[in-house]
N, C-alpha and C positions, 0 to 999 in steps of 0.2 A: 497037738504038740506037747512035748514034755515040759512040765512046769519045774522051774529051778529056783531054789531059795539059796541066796548067797549070804555068807557071813561077811561082815565088814572088817577087814584087817588091812589098814593102810589104804592105798589106792585100790579101787574096785576093778575087777576084770569083768568084761561083758561078752559072753559067748554069742556069736552071731545067730540071729533069727529065733533063739529060744524064747519062750514065754517066761518072763521074769516077774516074780513077786518078792519084794524085799521090804521089810519095815525095820527101822532102827532109829537110834538117836545119835546125834553127833555133838560132842562137847566142842563148842566154838571158842573156848578159851577165856571167857570172862565170867565164869560161873553159870553160864547159860547153856542148856542143852536144847538142840533143835531136832524135833521129830520129823522123819521123812519116810516116804515109801516110793518104790519104783515099780511101775506096772506097764505092761504092754509088750509088744514084739518089736523086733528090729535088730540093729547092730550098732556098735559104737556107744559113745556116751549118751545118756538120755537127755531129752529136752527138759530143762528146768522150768517148772511152772510156778509163777509168782502170783499168789492169790490177792484179792482185794481186801478192803477194810479201811484203815488198819484196825487190827483187833479181832479179825475173823480167823478162819482156818481154811485149810485146803479142801475140806468137805463142801465148802460153799461154791466150789468150782469143778471138782473132779468128776462128779456125776454126769456132767454134760460134755466132758471131753473124751468120753469113751471111744467115739469114732476115730480119734487120732491114735489110739492104742493099737489099732489093727496093723499099723505099719511102723510105729515108733514106740520107743520106751519113754515114758514120762516120769520125771521125778517130781512128786508133789511134796511140799513141806509146809509145816505149820510155822508161821513166823513167830519169833519170840513175843511173848505176851499174849499168846492165844493158842487154842487147840491143845495138842498134847506136848507142846514145847514148854519151856520154863516160863513161869510168871514171876519176874524178878521183884524182890522186895523193894529194890531201889529203882524207881521209875526213870532215873537218869539213864538207865540202860535200854530205853525204848526209843532212842532217837533214830532218824533216818540213816545216819552214818553207821549205827550198829547193825541195822538191817542190811546195809550194803556189805559190811564185814561178814555177816552170816552167809550171804550169797557167795562171797569169795571163799569162805571156809568149805562150803559145799563143793565148789568147783575143784578145789585142791583135793578134797576127799575123793572125788571121782577120778582124780589123776588125769583130767582132760585139759589140754592146753587151751582149747577153745570150746565154748558151749553155745548152744541155741537157747535163747531165753524167750519165754512166752508169758505175758502177764495180762491181767484184767483189772480195770478200774484203778485202784490205787497202786496195784502191782507195778505198772509201768513207771511210777515214780522211783521205785527201788531199782528197776532195770536201768532207767536213764542215768541215775546217779552212779550205778555200777559201771555202765558203759563209758561214762566220762572219766571215771577213776581208773578203770582197767580196760581200755579200748582194745588192747591186743588179745584179750581173752574172750572176746565176743565174736562168734561166728556170724550170727544173724539174730534179729529180734522180731517178735510178733506182739504188737500192742493192741489189745482189744478193749474198746470202750474206755480209753485212758482219760485220766484227769489231764488238763492241758499242761504244756511245758512251761507256762507262765501263769502266775496267779491271777493278775488283773482283777476282774470282777467275777471270777468263777464262782466263788462261794455264794455271792449274792444271787447271781443268775440261776445257778443250779438249785439253790434252796427255794427261790420263788417259783420255779417251774414245778418242782415236786409238790410244793404246797398247793399250787393251782390245780393239780391233778387229784387232790384229796378233798373230801367234803369237810365241813367244819367238825362234824362228829368224829371223822377219822383222824383228823389232826389232833383233836382233844384226846382221843383214846390212845394214839401213838405216844403222846407226851406222858400219859399216865403209865403206859407200859414201860417206857424208858426208866421211869422212877422205880418200877417194880423189879428192875434188874438187880436192885440191892436186896430184894427179898429172898426168901428161901426157895420159892418155886420159879427160879430164873428161866428154866427151860420152857415152862408154859408161857411166860411173858414173851420170851424170844419167839416162840412159834406164832402167837397171836400177832405180835408186831409185824412179822414178815407176811402173814396172811393179808394184812392191810397194805404193807409197803412194797410188796413185789409188784403190785398192779401199776403204780405210777412209774415204774422203771421199765415197763414193757410197752410195746406198740399197742395202740388202741385195739387192733384187730386180733391180738394174741391172747390166748388163755393162759393163766398162770400154770396150768398143768403141764405145759411144755417144758418147764424147768425141772430137771431131775435131781439137781444138787440140793443138799439139805443145809441150811444156814445155822442149824441149831443142834448139831450132833456132837459138838465139843463137850467135855466135862462141864458140869454146871459152874464150878469155880472159874473155869477158863472163859466161859461166856460172860460171866459177871466182870471178871478182870479186864477182858478185852474191850467191853463196852464202856466201862467206867474209868479205865486208866490208859490202856494202850491206845485207843482211838484218838483221844484228845492229845495225849503227850506226843505221839509220833507225828500227827498232823501238824501240831504247833511247831515241831522242830524244823519244818520246812521253811518257816518264816515267810517273807514276801518273795517267794521263789520265782526265778526266771533262769531257765537252763538253756535258752535258745542259742546264746553265743557259744557256750561250751559244746552243745550238740553238733555244731558245724564241724567239729574236729573228730566226730565219730564216723568211721567209714563203714561200719557193718550195715549190710542190706537190711532194711526194715519194712515190715508190712504193718500198716495201721488199719484196723477194721472198726468201723463206727456205725451204729444204727442211726438212720435219719431221724428217728423219733426219740433218741436218747435225750435225757434231761441235761446232759453235758453238751453245751452248744457246739455244733459242728464247726463253726468258724474258729473257735478256740482250739479244737482238736486239729484242725488243718495246719496249725502252727508247727506241729510235729513234722509234717511233710515238708514244710518250707525251711525248717531248721536243719533237719538231717539230710546230708548230701545224697543218700541213696535210699530214699523212702518213697513208698507208694501208699496212698490213702484209698481204701475201698469204702464207699458209702453204701450201706445196706438198707434197701427200702423195706418197709413193713417190719422194722426191728427197732428196739430201744437199746437198753443198756446191756442186754444179755443176747447179743445177736447169734452166738453159736448155738443157743437153744431155740431162739425164735426163727432163725433162717439157716439151719444146718446145711440146707441144699446149696446155699451160696458160700457160707463161711468156710466149711471144711475143704471143698475143692480149691478155693483160693489159697488156703494155707498149704495144702499139699503141693500145689503148683509152685508156690513160693519156696518151700523147703527143697523141692527137687531141682530148682533152677541153679545152674552153675554160676559161681561168682565171677 
């Protein structure tokens, strides 16, 4: 098929079924520019992919979502404070509300009245807050390995599970590497950190080689900024969060996909399904926090069925 590169002038036009590759930056209006790329086949507005973190970039997810690009266009973007997007001098610009505003700016830029949102890990936090604020602009949502919709004891339980899956030496080395993010060779520190820390995020039977995405492809200054500023600032802006009451007002159909061996407790994630009126939870066996890479045979067919289903 012919590959088409479109320039962005106002709302974007999307010719049906052509293979599209676009990369650009969008000025979101507060001195921040958000980098994005659109890839894949299909028609209509692309699915907006909201990566995890906070403080990471779309490269941490895009390498494993290629199967979806066979039938759909996916818009991957680097959230502010990471990747190829702006790294604000003022960290007050890194709150969850600013991330929600960026998502709305992308929707308006696409010229789409309603969008499909797909997020992983922390990404569903942005999606949830967006759906609560802009429910009429959400067609449907896919939440993969999401943090829970209510804080509760999440931080303590998640941290304890990850720690229990590491040896004393690995925990010590991870702490040393996090400090090295301030050093000149932040890319090397990032790569060694994830060699250690990808394992406790996967099912016991899964080899790390199944993960094709790269968590350390961002520019060095972005890796450093994301890890030392964006991560803590954005997460802290959630406060003692509890979105369950507000989520009951969100009518968009929602698919929740969660690995049975994810360090994020299944019982906490199940609260998404009980809070959202039109949600379904898929529990994926032999999978942890990256089920789309660990069990693509289960996850992608479920997503395709969900996207094809009429409302």
